[in-house]
C-alpha positions as CSV (number, residue, x, y, z in Angstrom):
1,X,-9.9,-10.9,5.7
2,X,-7.3,-8.1,5.6
3,X,-4.5,-10.7,6.2
4,X,-5.9,-12.7,3.2
5,X,-5.7,-9.6,1.0
6,X,-2.0,-9.1,2.2
7,X,-1.1,-12.7,1.5
8,X,-2.6,-12.6,-2.1
9,X,-1.3,-9.1,-3.0
10,X,2.3,-10.3,-2.5
11,X,1.9,-13.0,-5.0
12,X,0.1,-10.9,-7.6
13,X,2.4,-8.0,-7.0
14,X,5.7,-9.8,-7.7
15,X,4.1,-11.3,-10.8
16,X,2.7,-8.0,-12.0
17,X,5.9,-6.1,-11.2
18,X,8.0,-8.3,-13.6
19,X,5.3,-7.9,-16.4
20,X,5.2,-4.1,-16.1
21,X,8.9,-3.7,-16.0
22,X,9.2,-5.4,-19.4
23,X,6.5,-3.3,-20.8
24,X,8.1,-0.2,-19.4
25,X,11.5,-0.9,-21.0
26,X,10.8,-3.0,-24.1
27,X,7.2,-1.7,-24.8
28,X,5.9,-5.1,-25.3
29,X,3.4,-7.3,-23.4
30,X,5.2,-10.5,-22.6
31,X,2.5,-13.3,-23.0
32,X,5.1,-15.9,-21.9
33,X,5.4,-14.4,-18.5
34,X,2.7,-16.5,-17.1
35,X,4.2,-19.7,-18.6
36,X,7.5,-18.7,-16.9
37,X,5.7,-18.4,-13.6
38,X,4.2,-21.9,-14.0
39,X,7.4,-23.4,-15.1
40,X,9.3,-22.1,-12.1
41,X,6.6,-23.2,-9.7
42,X,6.7,-26.8,-11.1
43,X,10.5,-26.8,-11.2
44,X,10.7,-25.9,-7.5
45,X,8.3,-28.7,-6.7
46,X,10.2,-31.2,-8.8
47,X,13.5,-30.4,-7.2
48,X,12.1,-30.7,-3.7
49,X,10.2,-33.9,-4.4
50,X,11.9,-36.0,-7.1
51,X,15.4,-34.8,-6.5
52,X,14.9,-34.2,-2.6
53,X,16.6,-30.9,-2.6
54,X,16.5,-28.6,0.4
55,X,13.9,-25.8,-0.2
56,X,16.6,-23.0,-0.1
57,X,18.6,-24.7,-2.8
58,X,15.5,-25.4,-5.0
59,X,14.4,-21.7,-4.5
60,X,17.8,-20.4,-5.6
61,X,17.9,-22.6,-8.7
62,X,14.4,-21.7,-9.5
63,X,15.0,-17.9,-9.3
64,X,18.1,-18.4,-11.6
65,X,16.1,-20.6,-14.0
66,X,13.4,-17.9,-14.2
67,X,16.0,-15.3,-15.2
68,X,17.4,-17.7,-17.8
69,X,14.1,-18.4,-19.3
70,X,13.2,-14.8,-19.5
71,X,16.5,-14.0,-21.3
72,X,15.8,-16.9,-23.7
73,X,12.3,-15.5,-24.4
74,X,13.9,-12.1,-25.2
75,X,16.6,-13.7,-27.5
76,X,14.0,-15.8,-29.4
77,X,10.8,-13.7,-29.4
78,X,11.9,-10.0,-29.1
79,X,15.5,-9.6,-30.2
80,X,15.1,-10.6,-34.0
81,X,12.4,-8.0,-34.4
82,X,14.5,-5.3,-32.6
83,X,17.5,-6.3,-34.8
84,X,15.5,-5.7,-37.9
85,X,14.6,-2.2,-36.7
86,X,10.9,-2.7,-37.0
87,X,9.1,0.6,-36.3
88,X,5.6,-0.3,-37.5
89,X,2.8,-1.2,-35.1
90,X,3.2,-4.8,-36.3
91,X,6.9,-5.1,-35.9
92,X,7.1,-3.2,-32.5
93,X,3.9,-4.4,-30.7
94,X,1.9,-7.1,-32.5
95,X,4.9,-9.1,-33.7
96,X,6.4,-9.6,-30.2
97,X,2.9,-10.3,-28.8
98,X,2.4,-13.1,-31.1
99,X,5.9,-14.6,-30.8
100,X,5.8,-14.5,-27.1
101,X,2.3,-16.2,-27.3
102,X,3.9,-19.0,-29.4
103,X,6.8,-19.4,-26.8
104,X,4.3,-19.6,-24.1
105,X,2.5,-22.4,-25.8
106,X,5.8,-24.1,-26.4
107,X,6.8,-23.7,-22.7
108,X,3.4,-25.2,-21.7
109,X,4.2,-28.3,-23.8
110,X,7.7,-28.5,-22.1
111,X,5.9,-28.4,-18.7
112,X,3.5,-31.2,-19.7
113,X,6.3,-33.4,-20.9
114,X,8.8,-32.7,-18.1
115,X,6.5,-32.5,-15.1
116,X,3.3,-34.3,-16.2
117,X,-0.3,-33.2,-16.5
118,X,-1.2,-34.0,-12.9
119,X,-1.0,-31.4,-10.2
120,X,2.2,-31.3,-8.2
121,X,2.8,-30.4,-4.6
122,X,5.6,-29.5,-2.2
123,X,6.5,-32.3,0.2
124,X,5.3,-31.7,3.8
125,X,8.9,-31.7,5.0
126,X,9.7,-28.4,3.2
127,X,6.5,-26.6,3.7
128,X,6.9,-23.7,6.3
129,X,4.3,-24.2,9.0
130,X,4.9,-21.1,11.1
131,X,2.2,-18.4,11.2
132,X,2.3,-14.8,12.2
133,X,-0.3,-13.6,14.6
134,X,-1.5,-10.0,14.2
135,X,-4.2,-9.1,16.6
136,X,-7.0,-11.5,16.3
137,X,-5.9,-12.8,13.0
138,X,-3.1,-15.0,11.7
139,X,-1.2,-15.2,8.4
140,X,1.2,-17.9,7.2
141,X,4.7,-16.7,7.7
142,X,5.6,-17.4,4.0
143,X,2.8,-15.1,2.8
144,X,4.0,-12.4,5.2
145,X,7.6,-12.8,3.9
146,X,6.5,-12.7,0.3
147,X,4.4,-9.6,0.7
148,X,7.3,-7.8,2.6
149,X,9.7,-8.9,0.0
150,X,7.5,-7.5,-2.8
151,X,7.2,-4.1,-1.1
152,X,11.0,-4.1,-0.6
153,X,11.5,-5.0,-4.2
154,X,9.2,-2.2,-5.5
155,X,11.0,0.3,-3.4
156,X,14.4,-1.0,-4.5
157,X,13.5,-1.2,-8.1
158,X,11.9,2.3,-8.1
159,X,14.9,3.8,-6.4
160,X,17.3,2.1,-8.8
161,X,15.3,3.3,-11.9
162,X,15.1,6.9,-10.6
163,X,18.4,7.4,-8.7
164,X,21.1,5.2,-10.3
165,X,23.2,5.4,-13.5
166,X,21.8,2.0,-14.5
167,X,18.2,3.3,-14.0
168,X,19.0,6.4,-16.0
169,X,20.3,4.2,-18.9
170,X,17.3,1.9,-18.7
171,X,14.9,4.8,-18.9
172,X,16.8,6.3,-21.7
173,X,16.7,3.0,-23.7
174,X,12.9,2.7,-22.9
175,X,12.3,6.2,-24.1
176,X,14.5,6.2,-27.2
177,X,17.0,3.4,-27.7
178,X,18.6,4.8,-30.8
179,X,19.4,8.1,-29.1
180,X,20.7,6.4,-26.0
181,X,23.1,4.3,-28.2
182,X,24.7,7.6,-29.5
183,X,25.6,8.3,-25.8
184,X,27.3,5.0,-25.4
185,X,24.4,3.1,-23.7
186,X,24.5,-0.6,-24.4
187,X,20.7,-1.0,-25.1
188,X,20.8,-4.8,-25.6
189,X,22.5,-5.3,-22.3
190,X,19.8,-3.2,-20.6
191,X,17.1,-5.3,-22.3
192,X,18.7,-8.5,-21.2
193,X,19.1,-7.3,-17.6
194,X,15.4,-6.1,-17.6
195,X,14.2,-9.5,-18.9
196,X,16.4,-11.3,-16.3
197,X,14.9,-9.3,-13.4
198,X,11.4,-9.9,-14.8
199,X,12.1,-13.7,-14.9
200,X,13.4,-13.7,-11.4
201,X,10.2,-11.9,-10.2
202,X,8.0,-14.5,-11.9
203,X,10.0,-17.2,-10.2
204,X,9.6,-15.5,-6.8
205,X,5.9,-15.2,-7.4
206,X,5.7,-18.8,-8.4
207,X,7.5,-19.9,-5.2
208,X,5.2,-17.7,-3.1
209,X,2.2,-19.3,-4.8
210,X,3.4,-22.9,-4.5
211,X,4.2,-22.5,-0.8
212,X,1.0,-20.7,-0.1
213,X,-1.5,-23.0,-1.9
214,X,0.8,-26.1,-2.4
215,X,-0.6,-27.0,-5.7
216,X,0.5,-26.3,-9.3
217,X,0.2,-27.7,-12.8
218,X,1.1,-26.7,-16.3
219,X,-2.4,-25.1,-16.5
220,X,-1.6,-22.8,-13.5
221,X,-0.4,-20.1,-16.0
222,X,-3.8,-19.8,-17.5
223,X,-5.2,-18.5,-14.2
224,X,-2.8,-15.6,-14.3
225,X,-2.7,-14.8,-18.0
226,X,-5.5,-12.3,-18.2
227,X,-5.5,-11.4,-14.6
228,X,-1.9,-10.4,-14.8
229,X,-2.7,-7.9,-17.6
230,X,-5.5,-6.5,-15.4
231,X,-3.0,-5.9,-12.7
232,X,-0.6,-4.1,-15.0
233,X,-3.4,-2.0,-16.6
234,X,-4.9,-1.1,-13.3
235,X,-1.7,0.1,-11.8
236,X,-0.6,1.9,-15.0
237,X,1.4,0.4,-17.8
238,X,5.1,0.6,-17.2
239,X,4.7,1.8,-13.6
240,X,6.6,-0.3,-11.0
241,X,4.8,1.4,-8.0
242,X,1.6,0.9,-9.8
243,X,2.0,-2.9,-9.6
244,X,1.9,-2.5,-5.8
245,X,-1.5,-0.7,-5.9
246,X,-2.9,-2.8,-8.6
247,X,-2.1,-6.0,-6.8
248,X,-3.6,-4.7,-3.6
249,X,-6.8,-3.6,-5.2
250,X,-7.4,-6.7,-7.1
251,X,-6.5,-8.9,-4.1
252,X,-9.0,-6.9,-2.1
253,X,-11.7,-7.3,-4.7
254,X,-11.2,-11.1,-5.0
255,X,-11.0,-11.8,-1.3
256,X,-14.1,-9.6,-0.6
257,X,-16.0,-11.2,-3.5
258,X,-15.2,-14.7,-2.3
259,X,-16.5,-13.8,1.0
260,X,-19.7,-11.9,0.2
261,X,-20.7,-12.9,-3.4
262,X,-21.6,-16.3,-4.9
263,X,-18.7,-18.5,-5.8
264,X,-17.1,-17.6,-9.1
265,X,-18.5,-14.1,-9.3
266,X,-15.4,-12.5,-7.8
267,X,-13.8,-12.6,-11.2
268,X,-16.7,-10.7,-12.8
269,X,-16.3,-8.1,-10.0
270,X,-12.6,-7.8,-10.7
271,X,-13.0,-7.0,-14.4
272,X,-16.1,-5.0,-13.7
273,X,-14.1,-2.6,-11.5
274,X,-11.2,-2.7,-14.1
275,X,-13.6,-1.6,-16.8
276,X,-15.0,1.2,-14.7
277,X,-11.7,2.5,-13.8
278,X,-10.5,2.5,-17.4
279,X,-13.5,4.5,-18.4
280,X,-12.6,7.1,-15.9
281,X,-8.8,6.8,-16.1
282,X,-7.7,4.9,-19.2
283,X,-4.0,5.2,-18.3
284,X,-4.5,3.4,-15.0
285,X,-3.8,4.7,-11.5
286,X,-0.2,5.6,-11.8
287,X,0.0,5.8,-15.7
288,X,0.6,8.9,-17.5
289,X,-0.8,10.2,-20.7
290,X,1.6,10.1,-23.7
291,X,1.2,12.9,-26.2
292,X,0.7,11.8,-29.8
293,X,3.9,11.2,-31.6
294,X,6.0,11.2,-28.3
295,X,7.4,7.8,-29.0
């Protein structure tokens, strides 16, 4: 059971990490993130089946496509509102929320037209079959790799945000973009880079999901829409390390619930635990309280 938690946490973690990174910098909840995840999963399956590409080539193009789609989402859904200098709750939060939801719906339609409504699969020839044996248990090698990659990415992103000039500029833009611009920081470039990283993480999560479960459809994104926000809130809005903890906790609850509770009730357990945690600690595990008027 522990290995099942590890396998699921890697997928959830990479997905949540991209979502929380965007919130931490742009202060918006990107409702098109799940649609990017589904698009990238289906694209990888299409390239390896219809186009007969090797898995490594399809994976590379998929990650690049995820970054491009995320940048397009920013340019279409978020940038026009930033350009207008909207500072009201509507312009800063609700507007981007609704515009990204509209793009998610459009991207769902694109998926249905381009890839069809039926579930897709990776061909057997590209699926990794190796397993990693740990003690008396075993875990698919692709799951172990995705989880290890997620941990490395969290450490690397956290170090980059805290220790590098780029990270300093990103945090400055996230805190006060106008003041950062006075010191020569190109805020728009930092926004684009953040969205690109977020899209690449969604693509990596989609690849890990597809290779682990070998099934995806345009509706795959609906499975992660609400759960993704639960992950982000649980770990702490805007906290990259929090995505690691949030993914592990929710994966543990789901796996344990599937083992010990009636089928379908594990989702009730996930959101029940989330509710109780938010009653005790509304800012999440790694979130911090923001004083009134601080932003």
